[in-house]
Backbone as CSV, one residue per row, in Angstrom:
resi,resn,N_x,N_y,N_z,CA_x,CA_y,CA_z,C_x,C_y,C_z
1,MET,-17.301,-4.345,-165.427,-17.017,-4.892,-166.712,-18.159,-6.267,-167.497
2,LEU,-18.299,-6.734,-166.315,-19.355,-8.188,-166.509,-21.041,-7.289,-167.048
3,ARG,-21.251,-6.572,-166.616,-22.603,-5.878,-166.820,-22.482,-5.121,-167.505
4,LEU,-21.286,-4.092,-168.288,-21.563,-3.441,-169.448,-21.484,-4.483,-170.226
5,VAL,-20.648,-5.530,-170.163,-21.302,-7.215,-171.483,-22.346,-6.959,-171.440
6,ALA,-22.938,-7.360,-170.269,-24.609,-8.656,-170.102,-25.418,-6.920,-170.895
7,ILE,-25.094,-5.813,-171.091,-25.907,-4.797,-171.760,-26.093,-4.905,-172.913
8,VAL,-24.318,-4.856,-173.196,-24.181,-4.881,-174.879,-25.058,-6.160,-175.167
9,THR,-24.856,-6.936,-174.700,-25.520,-8.414,-175.334,-27.353,-7.952,-175.453
10,LEU,-27.969,-7.510,-174.579,-28.874,-7.289,-174.772,-29.431,-6.489,-175.726
11,ILE,-28.535,-5.387,-175.884,-29.316,-4.683,-176.807,-29.430,-5.302,-178.358
12,LEU,-27.849,-6.450,-178.496,-28.185,-6.714,-179.572,-29.245,-7.777,-179.967
13,PHE,-29.258,-8.552,-178.561,-30.453,-9.599,-178.964,-31.556,-9.004,-179.533
14,VAL,-31.815,-7.553,-178.892,-32.972,-6.649,-179.068,-33.328,-6.442,-180.640
15,GLY,-31.968,-5.927,-180.898,-31.631,-5.375,-182.297,-31.843,-6.501,-183.380
16,CYS,-31.614,-7.622,-183.172,-31.446,-8.995,-184.066,-32.720,-9.398,-184.147
17,SER,-33.356,-9.625,-182.648,-34.442,-10.591,-182.653,-35.904,-10.016,-183.591
18,GLY,-36.554,-10.878,-184.084,-37.619,-10.822,-184.782,-38.898,-11.572,-183.732
19,ALA,-38.615,-11.455,-182.672,-39.630,-12.735,-182.014,-40.672,-11.686,-180.980
20,ALA,-41.662,-12.054,-180.377,-42.831,-11.780,-179.995,-42.208,-10.167,-179.275
21,ASP,-43.236,-9.081,-179.278,-43.218,-8.182,-179.188,-42.154,-7.040,-179.425
22,ASN,-41.476,-7.660,-180.130,-40.488,-6.550,-181.246,-40.971,-5.671,-181.509
23,ASN,-42.744,-5.359,-182.077,-43.452,-4.754,-182.913,-43.041,-3.540,-181.447
24,ILE,-43.020,-3.587,-180.634,-43.075,-2.326,-179.422,-41.722,-1.537,-179.737
25,ILE,-40.790,-1.944,-180.129,-39.698,-1.684,-180.022,-39.389,-0.403,-180.945
26,MET,-39.345,0.827,-180.759,-38.933,2.284,-181.379,-37.791,3.400,-181.307
27,GLU,-37.138,3.191,-182.370,-35.876,3.529,-182.246,-36.144,5.219,-182.769
28,GLY,-35.028,5.832,-182.106,-35.112,7.604,-181.948,-35.787,7.898,-181.180
29,VAL,-34.984,8.798,-179.961,-35.340,9.402,-179.060,-36.232,11.017,-179.568
30,GLU,-37.245,10.998,-178.921,-37.668,12.116,-179.099,-37.474,13.512,-178.322
31,THR,-37.805,14.859,-178.767,-37.275,15.934,-177.863,-37.720,16.209,-176.639
32,PRO,-37.443,16.300,-175.487,-38.681,16.810,-174.414,-39.101,18.110,-174.434
33,THR,-39.398,17.959,-173.826,-40.891,19.132,-173.398,-40.748,19.497,-171.970
34,ILE,-40.062,19.090,-171.478,-40.475,19.223,-169.781,-39.788,18.477,-168.889
35,THR,-38.772,18.538,-167.862,-38.246,17.707,-166.700,-39.143,16.571,-166.146
36,ILE,-38.392,15.849,-165.406,-39.264,14.812,-164.543,-39.335,15.757,-163.380
37,GLY,-38.946,16.551,-163.076,-38.596,17.455,-161.633,-39.911,18.357,-162.284
38,ASP,-39.755,19.030,-162.947,-41.038,19.864,-163.335,-42.284,19.486,-163.793
39,LEU,-42.163,18.392,-164.141,-43.414,17.449,-164.564,-43.859,17.122,-162.567
40,ARG,-42.941,16.440,-161.977,-43.872,16.270,-160.658,-43.999,17.498,-160.164
41,GLN,-43.397,18.444,-160.092,-44.025,19.602,-159.073,-44.607,20.596,-159.762
42,ASP,-44.817,20.984,-161.417,-45.749,21.806,-161.560,-46.869,21.326,-162.246
43,VAL,-46.964,20.128,-162.886,-48.315,19.527,-163.513,-49.024,18.466,-162.687
44,VAL,-48.140,17.586,-162.171,-48.702,16.454,-161.285,-49.072,17.048,-159.677
45,GLY,-48.287,17.620,-159.438,-48.730,18.644,-157.819,-48.832,17.149,-157.209
46,SER,-49.808,17.238,-155.898,-49.942,16.047,-155.038,-50.974,14.993,-155.442
47,ALA,-51.648,15.220,-156.507,-52.962,14.245,-156.478,-52.633,13.876,-158.251
48,GLY,-53.405,13.059,-158.231,-53.363,12.220,-160.372,-54.043,13.096,-160.894
49,VAL,-53.341,13.034,-161.759,-54.113,14.069,-163.338,-53.604,13.281,-164.635
50,THR,-54.516,13.487,-165.562,-54.130,13.119,-167.008,-53.128,14.303,-167.030
51,LEU,-52.061,13.134,-167.809,-50.912,14.103,-168.175,-51.627,15.050,-169.800
52,PRO,-51.297,16.446,-170.130,-51.545,17.467,-171.455,-50.831,16.601,-172.445
53,GLU,-51.425,16.680,-173.802,-50.701,16.968,-175.279,-49.105,17.307,-174.908
54,GLY,-48.447,16.763,-176.009,-47.317,17.334,-175.757,-46.169,17.046,-174.519
55,CYS,-46.839,16.361,-173.748,-45.897,15.912,-172.263,-44.957,14.977,-172.526
56,ILE,-43.566,15.581,-173.004,-42.567,14.497,-172.992,-41.154,14.352,-172.446
57,VAL,-40.519,13.868,-171.736,-39.419,13.314,-171.086,-38.579,12.732,-171.544
58,ARG,-37.070,13.001,-171.107,-36.085,12.193,-171.500,-35.143,12.001,-170.766
59,GLY,-34.679,10.547,-170.533,-33.750,10.174,-169.433,-33.235,8.962,-169.875
60,ARG,-32.224,8.314,-168.601,-32.109,6.711,-168.786,-32.502,5.847,-167.751
61,VAL,-32.723,4.927,-168.098,-33.461,3.608,-167.316,-32.362,3.113,-165.741
62,THR,-33.178,3.062,-165.068,-32.156,3.111,-164.209,-33.075,1.793,-163.208
63,SER,-34.242,1.457,-163.636,-34.217,-0.129,-163.034,-34.197,-1.240,-163.998
64,SER,-34.406,-2.460,-163.182,-33.885,-3.945,-163.984,-35.265,-4.793,-163.260
65,ASP,-35.552,-5.613,-164.054,-36.358,-6.818,-163.585,-35.573,-8.283,-163.835
66,ARG,-34.445,-7.969,-164.164,-33.492,-9.445,-164.392,-33.788,-10.003,-163.478
67,ASP,-34.182,-9.735,-161.727,-33.978,-10.190,-160.535,-35.264,-10.415,-160.148
68,ASP,-36.323,-9.867,-161.195,-37.791,-10.009,-160.653,-38.254,-9.216,-159.607
69,ASN,-37.169,-8.288,-159.006,-38.168,-7.461,-157.823,-38.457,-6.121,-158.412
70,PHE,-38.590,-6.363,-159.793,-39.464,-5.201,-160.182,-39.966,-5.701,-161.010
71,TYR,-41.689,-5.543,-161.165,-42.671,-5.990,-161.967,-43.857,-4.864,-162.607
72,ASN,-43.566,-5.515,-163.902,-44.130,-4.232,-165.135,-43.951,-2.955,-164.911
73,GLN,-42.588,-2.664,-164.433,-42.038,-1.737,-163.675,-40.667,-0.813,-164.572
74,LEU,-40.790,0.090,-165.371,-40.126,0.832,-165.806,-39.248,2.217,-165.571
75,VAL,-38.407,2.318,-164.397,-38.032,3.758,-164.155,-36.952,4.551,-164.784
76,VAL,-37.440,5.944,-165.038,-36.252,6.202,-165.972,-36.080,8.037,-164.985
77,GLU,-35.028,8.078,-165.040,-34.097,9.377,-164.383,-33.705,10.562,-165.259
78,ASP,-33.733,11.878,-164.787,-33.340,12.776,-166.130,-32.461,13.825,-165.391
79,GLY,-32.137,13.406,-164.246,-31.279,14.426,-163.388,-31.754,15.031,-162.550
80,SER,-32.942,15.397,-163.337,-33.765,16.454,-162.151,-35.160,15.977,-161.346
81,GLY,-35.088,14.491,-161.411,-36.162,13.718,-160.759,-36.461,12.502,-161.678
82,ALA,-37.309,11.414,-161.010,-37.523,10.075,-161.350,-38.916,9.889,-161.572
83,LEU,-39.372,8.731,-162.865,-40.906,8.285,-163.127,-40.722,7.180,-163.120
84,MET,-42.024,6.298,-162.353,-42.012,5.143,-162.675,-42.972,4.688,-164.075
85,LEU,-42.899,4.307,-164.885,-43.977,3.825,-166.353,-44.173,2.429,-165.742
86,CYS,-45.489,2.181,-165.791,-45.916,0.947,-165.741,-46.528,0.219,-167.176
87,VAL,-45.760,-0.559,-167.300,-46.577,-1.288,-168.835,-46.451,-2.912,-168.230
88,ALA,-47.507,-3.050,-168.795,-47.806,-5.108,-168.661,-46.624,-5.624,-170.056
89,LEU,-45.418,-5.410,-169.234,-44.353,-6.376,-170.053,-43.677,-7.209,-169.575
90,SER,-43.126,-8.291,-169.813,-41.929,-9.453,-168.728,-40.961,-8.983,-169.741
91,HIS,-39.806,-9.276,-169.194,-38.716,-9.296,-169.355,-37.899,-7.559,-169.794
92,ILE,-38.574,-6.429,-169.179,-38.842,-5.350,-169.987,-36.775,-5.138,-169.657
93,ASP,-36.288,-5.589,-168.933,-34.448,-4.953,-169.120,-33.836,-5.753,-170.798
94,SER,-34.527,-6.655,-171.163,-34.234,-7.105,-172.453,-34.866,-6.195,-173.206
95,TYR,-35.404,-5.106,-173.380,-36.083,-4.210,-174.297,-35.121,-3.169,-173.877
96,TYR,-35.382,-2.253,-172.307,-34.840,-1.616,-172.391,-33.892,-1.531,-171.184
97,PRO,-32.466,-1.718,-171.586,-31.931,-2.214,-170.445,-31.603,-1.138,-169.844
98,GLU,-30.754,-1.363,-168.321,-30.412,-0.192,-166.966,-29.144,0.268,-167.821
99,GLY,-29.554,1.904,-168.155,-28.559,3.023,-168.694,-28.951,3.543,-170.614
100,LEU,-29.760,2.596,-170.125,-30.270,3.173,-172.238,-31.317,4.054,-171.994
101,ASP,-30.692,5.147,-173.130,-31.481,6.467,-173.513,-32.506,6.349,-174.016
102,VAL,-34.133,7.240,-173.553,-35.309,6.922,-173.619,-36.127,7.859,-173.808
103,SER,-36.542,8.365,-174.203,-37.750,9.494,-174.519,-39.247,8.810,-174.215
104,LEU,-40.164,9.426,-173.355,-41.653,8.941,-173.044,-42.417,10.279,-173.352
105,ARG,-42.968,9.505,-174.117,-44.546,10.239,-174.453,-45.595,10.212,-173.834
106,LEU,-45.991,11.331,-172.648,-47.128,10.713,-171.938,-48.120,11.269,-172.414
107,ASP,-48.405,11.956,-173.472,-49.869,12.135,-173.616,-51.225,11.193,-173.519
108,ASP,-51.888,11.814,-172.271,-53.414,11.323,-172.033,-53.170,10.491,-171.323
109,LEU,-51.583,10.152,-170.458,-51.748,8.699,-169.594,-52.123,9.769,-168.657
110,GLU,-52.050,8.807,-167.437,-52.482,9.059,-165.971,-51.166,9.123,-165.029
111,ALA,-50.710,9.876,-163.958,-49.912,9.707,-162.906,-50.716,10.183,-161.802
112,ASN,-49.922,9.707,-160.858,-50.248,9.766,-159.599,-49.453,9.167,-158.665
113,TYR,-49.182,9.509,-157.269,-47.876,9.045,-156.271,-48.449,7.789,-155.684
114,TYR,-47.258,6.541,-155.683,-47.145,5.712,-155.127,-45.989,5.014,-154.236
115,ARG,-46.095,5.378,-152.657,-45.164,4.941,-152.066,-43.962,6.367,-152.360
116,GLY,-44.801,7.338,-152.681,-43.655,8.750,-153.287,-43.243,8.630,-154.369
117,VAL,-43.282,7.757,-155.275,-42.896,7.600,-156.353,-43.748,7.869,-157.622
118,LEU,-43.463,9.107,-158.222,-44.526,9.279,-159.388,-44.366,8.266,-160.208
119,GLN,-45.372,7.519,-160.622,-45.811,6.863,-161.481,-46.664,7.049,-162.650
120,VAL,-46.927,6.731,-164.235,-47.633,7.385,-165.399,-47.790,5.845,-165.611
121,GLY,-49.047,5.529,-165.965,-49.816,4.373,-166.256,-51.664,4.841,-166.695
122,THR,-52.497,4.137,-166.717,-53.701,4.261,-166.740,-54.776,4.126,-165.348
123,ASP,-55.492,4.618,-165.751,-57.065,4.374,-164.440,-56.182,5.189,-163.032
124,ALA,-55.482,6.335,-163.037,-54.784,6.809,-161.490,-55.966,7.556,-160.848
125,LEU,-56.608,8.220,-161.215,-57.722,9.349,-161.048,-58.642,8.587,-159.767
126,GLY,-58.603,9.169,-158.605,-59.171,8.575,-157.301,-58.531,7.574,-156.910
127,TYR,-57.370,7.090,-157.553,-56.904,5.365,-157.026,-55.141,6.309,-156.457
128,THR,-55.063,4.987,-155.551,-53.575,5.287,-155.122,-52.632,4.601,-156.480
129,GLY,-51.857,4.942,-156.689,-50.724,4.603,-158.150,-51.457,4.669,-159.120
130,VAL,-51.223,3.797,-159.866,-51.505,3.299,-161.639,-51.845,2.267,-162.132
131,GLY,-52.607,2.011,-162.965,-52.998,0.984,-163.550,-51.772,0.443,-164.793
132,ASP,-51.238,-0.674,-165.334,-50.215,-0.832,-166.272,-50.850,-0.469,-167.488
133,ILE,-50.025,-0.100,-168.417,-50.570,-0.253,-170.065,-50.240,-1.221,-170.854
134,GLU,-51.319,-1.640,-170.885,-51.658,-3.311,-171.808,-51.324,-3.094,-173.045
135,SER,-51.973,-2.117,-173.580,-51.902,-1.945,-174.864,-50.890,-1.920,-175.548
136,ARG,-50.429,-2.508,-176.562,-49.042,-2.528,-177.658,-48.604,-0.959,-178.107
137,GLN,-49.701,-0.656,-178.461,-50.206,0.635,-179.678,-49.490,1.562,-178.681
138,VAL,-50.353,1.688,-177.601,-49.915,2.864,-176.563,-48.546,2.963,-176.159
139,ILE,-47.771,1.457,-175.612,-46.375,1.335,-175.604,-45.406,1.592,-176.591
140,GLU,-45.749,1.427,-177.651,-45.024,1.732,-179.136,-44.946,3.293,-179.319
141,ARG,-46.217,4.142,-179.220,-46.471,5.300,-178.646,-45.705,5.830,-177.862
142,THR,-45.603,5.498,-176.558,-45.169,5.937,-175.282,-43.350,5.993,-175.467
143,ILE,-42.876,4.891,-175.598,-41.518,4.830,-175.247,-40.829,4.594,-176.607
144,ARG,-39.471,5.950,-176.620,-38.454,5.700,-177.387,-37.263,5.242,-177.407
145,ARG,-36.763,4.522,-178.082,-34.971,4.128,-177.521,-34.245,4.774,-177.941
146,GLY,-33.239,4.688,-177.803,-32.288,5.906,-178.355,-30.985,4.780,-178.310
147,GLU,-30.065,5.368,-178.736,-28.616,4.504,-179.372,-27.446,4.409,-178.496
148,SER,-27.510,4.929,-177.185,-26.348,4.955,-176.019,-26.645,4.411,-174.809
149,VAL,-25.710,3.770,-174.414,-26.204,2.907,-173.278,-25.115,3.832,-172.275
150,GLU,-25.692,4.626,-171.127,-24.686,4.615,-169.848,-24.811,4.324,-168.396
151,LEU,-24.787,3.569,-167.722,-25.313,3.758,-166.482,-25.317,4.565,-166.054
152,LEU,-26.326,4.944,-165.093,-26.353,6.353,-164.054,-25.684,6.005,-162.673
153,ALA,-24.877,6.517,-161.942,-24.254,6.666,-161.061,-25.448,7.054,-159.942
154,PRO,-25.836,6.225,-159.348,-26.824,6.306,-157.887,-26.120,7.699,-156.896
155,GLN,-27.436,8.843,-157.151,-26.736,9.479,-155.971,-26.108,9.189,-154.704
156,ARG,-25.207,9.594,-154.050,-24.980,9.500,-152.720,-25.495,10.177,-152.115
157,VAL,-25.941,9.753,-150.895,-27.175,10.815,-149.932,-26.658,10.104,-148.472
158,ALA,-27.076,10.997,-147.479,-26.794,11.003,-146.167,-28.834,10.456,-145.672
159,ILE,-29.012,9.596,-144.932,-30.035,8.998,-144.668,-31.202,10.559,-144.530
160,ARG,-30.704,11.198,-143.879,-31.005,12.422,-142.823,-31.084,13.760,-143.752
161,GLU,-30.613,13.270,-144.755,-30.787,14.435,-145.820,-31.571,14.040,-147.310
162,LEU,-32.445,12.493,-147.147,-33.271,12.491,-148.137,-34.657,13.370,-147.577
163,GLU,-35.387,13.725,-148.991,-36.387,14.467,-149.004,-37.568,13.775,-149.929
164,LEU,-38.530,13.666,-149.965,-39.692,13.376,-150.587,-39.677,12.692,-152.261
165,ARG,-39.189,14.310,-152.694,-39.074,14.787,-154.098,-38.194,13.593,-154.540
166,GLN,-37.251,13.048,-154.029,-35.766,12.221,-154.331,-37.169,10.626,-154.615
167,CYS,-37.514,10.718,-154.209,-38.613,9.401,-154.467,-38.015,9.179,-156.094
168,GLY,-38.441,7.470,-156.180,-38.032,7.047,-157.498,-36.591,7.301,-158.162
169,ARG,-35.982,8.124,-157.373,-34.522,8.512,-158.230,-33.277,7.004,-157.517
170,LEU,-32.503,6.839,-158.162,-31.381,5.625,-157.589,-30.184,6.298,-156.839
171,VAL,-30.278,6.019,-155.684,-29.506,6.811,-154.710,-28.394,5.667,-153.882
172,ARG,-27.721,6.150,-153.528,-26.835,5.125,-152.434,-26.433,5.286,-151.191
173,ILE,-26.992,4.952,-150.138,-26.499,4.722,-148.810,-25.487,4.440,-148.095
174,GLU,-24.233,4.719,-147.729,-23.402,3.919,-146.993,-23.310,3.876,-145.590
175,ASP,-22.677,2.599,-145.627,-22.117,2.827,-143.900,-23.392,2.517,-143.064
176,VAL,-24.122,1.456,-143.323,-25.103,1.014,-142.829,-25.295,-0.374,-142.402
177,ALA,-26.211,-1.103,-141.121,-25.895,-2.137,-140.710,-27.575,-2.675,-140.350
178,VAL,-27.802,-3.811,-140.472,-29.026,-4.561,-140.367,-28.996,-4.776,-139.517
179,VAL,-30.418,-4.141,-138.498,-30.931,-4.086,-137.082,-32.262,-4.900,-136.993
180,ALA,-33.344,-5.100,-137.513,-34.237,-5.961,-137.952,-34.966,-6.735,-139.240
181,SER,-35.622,-7.416,-139.040,-36.116,-7.827,-140.481,-37.490,-8.743,-139.969
182,THR,-38.119,-8.233,-141.425,-39.905,-8.880,-141.117,-39.761,-10.536,-141.027
183,ALA,-38.186,-10.796,-142.115,-38.538,-12.497,-142.337,-38.119,-13.745,-141.399
184,LEU,-37.828,-13.286,-140.165,-37.547,-13.576,-138.859,-38.801,-14.576,-138.288
185,ALA,-38.388,-15.945,-138.146,-39.619,-16.896,-137.841,-39.307,-16.851,-136.364
186,GLU,-40.285,-17.384,-135.346,-40.057,-17.358,-134.071,-39.085,-18.294,-133.923
187,GLY,-38.164,-17.884,-132.932,-36.668,-18.731,-132.659,-35.629,-17.971,-133.551
188,GLN,-35.596,-17.482,-134.449,-34.500,-16.996,-135.401,-33.568,-15.599,-134.878
189,THR,-32.901,-15.861,-135.205,-31.793,-14.322,-134.520,-31.724,-13.838,-136.172
190,LEU,-31.140,-12.998,-136.033,-30.866,-11.446,-136.751,-29.770,-12.614,-138.238
191,ALA,-29.152,-13.443,-137.314,-28.200,-14.128,-138.649,-28.638,-14.751,-139.226
192,ASP,-30.365,-15.195,-139.175,-30.926,-16.169,-140.503,-31.887,-15.410,-141.474
193,ALA,-31.810,-13.552,-141.457,-32.663,-12.776,-142.045,-32.241,-13.014,-143.847
194,THR,-33.619,-13.119,-143.876,-33.234,-12.900,-145.446,-33.990,-11.798,-146.081
195,TRP,-33.672,-11.455,-147.261,-34.157,-9.853,-147.565,-35.255,-10.328,-148.210
196,GLN,-36.447,-11.444,-148.254,-37.745,-11.077,-148.542,-38.753,-10.564,-147.078
197,GLY,-39.438,-9.372,-147.716,-40.039,-8.479,-146.782,-39.517,-7.041,-146.846
198,TYR,-39.296,-7.058,-145.925,-38.530,-6.032,-144.984,-37.272,-5.880,-144.160
199,ALA,-36.429,-5.196,-144.643,-34.887,-5.304,-143.477,-34.882,-3.908,-143.299
200,LEU,-34.660,-3.610,-141.958,-34.262,-2.307,-141.225,-33.192,-2.213,-141.387
201,PHE,-32.044,-1.013,-141.474,-30.890,-0.495,-141.520,-30.449,0.814,-140.649
202,LYS,-29.760,0.624,-139.925,-29.482,1.806,-139.447,-28.200,2.241,-139.342
203,ASN,-27.577,3.673,-139.737,-25.952,4.034,-139.577,-25.813,4.536,-138.073
204,GLU,-24.564,4.483,-137.779,-23.620,4.783,-136.876,-24.701,6.037,-136.031
205,VAL,-25.472,6.979,-136.065,-26.198,7.598,-135.726,-27.523,7.629,-135.541
206,GLY,-27.630,6.387,-135.813,-29.398,5.792,-135.387,-30.144,6.206,-136.620
207,ASP,-29.888,6.402,-137.686,-30.729,7.359,-139.145,-31.503,5.623,-139.215
208,SER,-32.673,5.696,-139.774,-32.854,4.574,-139.932,-33.288,4.697,-141.760
209,ILE,-33.087,3.254,-142.685,-34.000,3.160,-143.512,-34.103,1.769,-143.878
210,ALA,-35.301,1.240,-144.515,-35.835,-0.055,-144.943,-35.311,-0.243,-146.253
211,VAL,-34.855,-1.806,-146.324,-34.969,-2.352,-147.717,-36.296,-3.188,-147.573
212,ARG,-37.252,-3.433,-148.759,-37.972,-3.808,-149.251,-38.209,-4.690,-150.665
213,THR,-38.196,-6.124,-150.480,-38.018,-7.319,-151.560,-39.266,-7.772,-151.687
214,SER,-39.417,-8.069,-152.957,-40.496,-9.274,-153.704,-40.105,-10.521,-153.068
215,LYS,-40.926,-11.393,-152.816,-41.039,-12.630,-152.302,-40.446,-13.644,-153.763
216,TYR,-40.733,-12.537,-154.578,-40.195,-13.195,-156.301,-38.820,-13.376,-156.566
217,ALA,-38.521,-11.861,-155.597,-36.953,-11.710,-156.056,-36.314,-12.819,-156.241
218,THR,-35.242,-13.302,-157.023,-34.618,-14.733,-157.153,-33.233,-14.585,-155.845
219,PHE,-33.212,-12.799,-155.346,-32.587,-13.057,-154.072,-33.051,-12.980,-152.927
220,ALA,-34.658,-13.175,-152.886,-34.850,-13.070,-151.603,-34.720,-14.219,-150.665
221,THR,-34.517,-15.062,-150.889,-33.859,-16.071,-150.065,-32.590,-15.876,-149.545
222,GLU,-31.767,-14.963,-150.064,-30.571,-14.910,-149.810,-29.893,-14.158,-148.203
223,ARG,-29.133,-14.744,-147.528,-29.281,-14.250,-146.082,-28.530,-12.618,-146.231
224,ILE,-29.144,-11.817,-145.160,-28.743,-10.240,-145.353,-27.206,-10.333,-144.876
225,PRO,-26.438,-9.341,-144.807,-25.229,-9.845,-144.381,-24.740,-8.927,-143.258
226,LEU,-24.332,-9.554,-142.296,-24.745,-8.285,-140.804,-23.430,-7.618,-140.194
227,GLU,-22.488,-7.535,-141.764,-21.464,-6.455,-141.454,-22.104,-5.156,-141.936
228,ARG,-21.009,-3.517,-142.125,-21.666,-2.666,-142.210,-21.813,-2.467,-143.920
229,VAL,-22.331,-2.067,-144.736,-22.291,-2.296,-146.015,-22.959,-0.783,-146.784
230,SER,-23.097,-0.571,-147.620,-23.439,0.382,-148.953,-24.375,-0.083,-149.399
231,LEU,-25.910,0.689,-149.521,-27.346,-0.284,-150.269,-27.553,1.003,-151.422
232,THR,-27.914,0.094,-152.421,-28.273,1.250,-153.862,-29.534,0.205,-154.028
233,GLY,-30.351,1.571,-154.701,-31.565,1.375,-154.855,-32.311,2.257,-155.267
234,ILE,-33.994,2.106,-155.712,-35.007,3.159,-156.031,-35.736,3.698,-154.647
235,LEU,-35.674,5.054,-154.799,-35.824,5.574,-153.478,-37.408,5.254,-153.578
236,GLU,-38.103,4.877,-152.290,-39.660,5.375,-151.617,-39.725,5.531,-150.580
237,TRP,-40.977,5.880,-150.039,-41.214,6.072,-148.814,-42.489,5.126,-148.455
238,GLY,-42.558,4.570,-147.231,-43.763,3.927,-146.805,-43.471,3.511,-145.324
239,SER,-44.256,2.700,-144.786,-44.348,1.949,-143.982,-42.861,0.624,-143.297
240,TYR,-42.990,0.711,-141.914,-41.753,-0.444,-142.431,-42.543,-1.489,-141.555
241,GLY,-42.779,-2.591,-142.140,-43.791,-3.939,-142.273,-45.070,-2.881,-141.789
242,ASP,-45.715,-3.658,-140.391,-46.554,-2.498,-139.611,-46.301,-1.616,-138.697
243,GLY,-45.366,-1.014,-139.060,-44.692,-0.075,-137.805,-44.615,1.442,-138.324
244,PRO,-44.177,2.598,-138.205,-43.904,4.301,-138.470,-43.290,4.290,-140.384
245,GLU,-43.832,4.908,-140.761,-43.026,5.006,-142.239,-41.777,6.107,-142.049
246,CYS,-41.202,5.600,-142.950,-39.502,5.815,-143.252,-39.444,5.434,-144.640
247,TYR,-37.960,5.733,-144.708,-37.833,5.859,-146.552,-37.355,4.239,-146.624
248,HIS,-37.753,3.956,-148.048,-36.884,2.313,-148.239,-36.355,2.248,-149.648
249,LEU,-35.572,1.370,-149.671,-34.809,1.221,-151.013,-35.182,-0.249,-151.645
250,ILE,-35.312,-0.015,-153.152,-35.807,-1.090,-153.686,-34.554,-1.753,-154.710
251,MET,-33.791,-2.792,-154.174,-32.659,-2.945,-154.692,-33.098,-3.825,-155.801
252,ARG,-32.442,-3.619,-157.040,-32.532,-4.455,-158.362,-32.151,-6.494,-158.262
253,TYR,-30.788,-5.981,-157.706,-30.184,-7.356,-157.725,-29.540,-7.025,-156.635
254,ASN,-29.210,-8.399,-156.108,-27.923,-8.627,-154.865,-26.517,-7.966,-154.851
255,GLU,-26.477,-7.746,-155.828,-25.018,-7.185,-155.383,-25.248,-5.504,-155.371
256,ASP,-26.523,-4.777,-155.090,-26.990,-3.645,-154.773,-26.649,-3.802,-153.282
257,CYS,-26.476,-4.836,-152.400,-25.980,-4.474,-150.985,-24.270,-4.785,-151.001
258,ALA,-23.473,-3.881,-150.602,-21.946,-4.265,-151.329,-21.453,-3.647,-149.529
259,PRO,-20.134,-4.580,-149.479,-19.618,-4.453,-148.269,-18.607,-3.402,-148.292
260,MET,-18.394,-2.114,-146.509,-17.884,-1.417,-147.027,-16.050,-1.579,-147.058
261,PRO,-15.816,-0.935,-148.091,-14.198,-1.018,-148.209,-13.674,-1.002,-146.907
């Protein structure tokens, strides 16, 4: 309930404010011409491309930079898949809060994969990931806000059922416990582990998933619970520290780690 009140407050703030960057706020979603799943499979494929004219997707915002674990990133999901729009904006959550209905006009922007996540922005061809959209004119053309806000429930999935095509989606992994952390200094034990860096979790049958946390996140120095928990976050694929590749989650805030009932 508190989070819903906060979201409504953010929307009212944006609607009433005449402050800086308010000119980028464009109301009224456009009709989608393609799903994000089809965009990923049929248009982008496995390599970077320039997106064609008339390419419009629509979905709900699932990311939040409120606690600084996302930076210049807006993640949108439509039920078929998800993409990350890279934009040079701070406090994105105040313009486009979680659950907001948005459409994205992606004409002439570039798309590529980074850590398994479909990213859209600039300067993608021949590089890993994409560059941030810095032009306010392009941001205004790209993002349209709808009227409704409805938090998207994370997809509950077992670790062994995860697939690369799910990267970018909001997922929930249940009943796991931390087993390792890159944040530990010499002489420290797992009880000293904080979120900053990489933390590795396992379920009862030994399947692994990591959590990746920026040093700038407000919860980066919080201790990781040792009890069994559920984890919610944006799914990606990458190496655990210097180790082998596995699936990762990017949590939005500390509450994305919750004790099991």
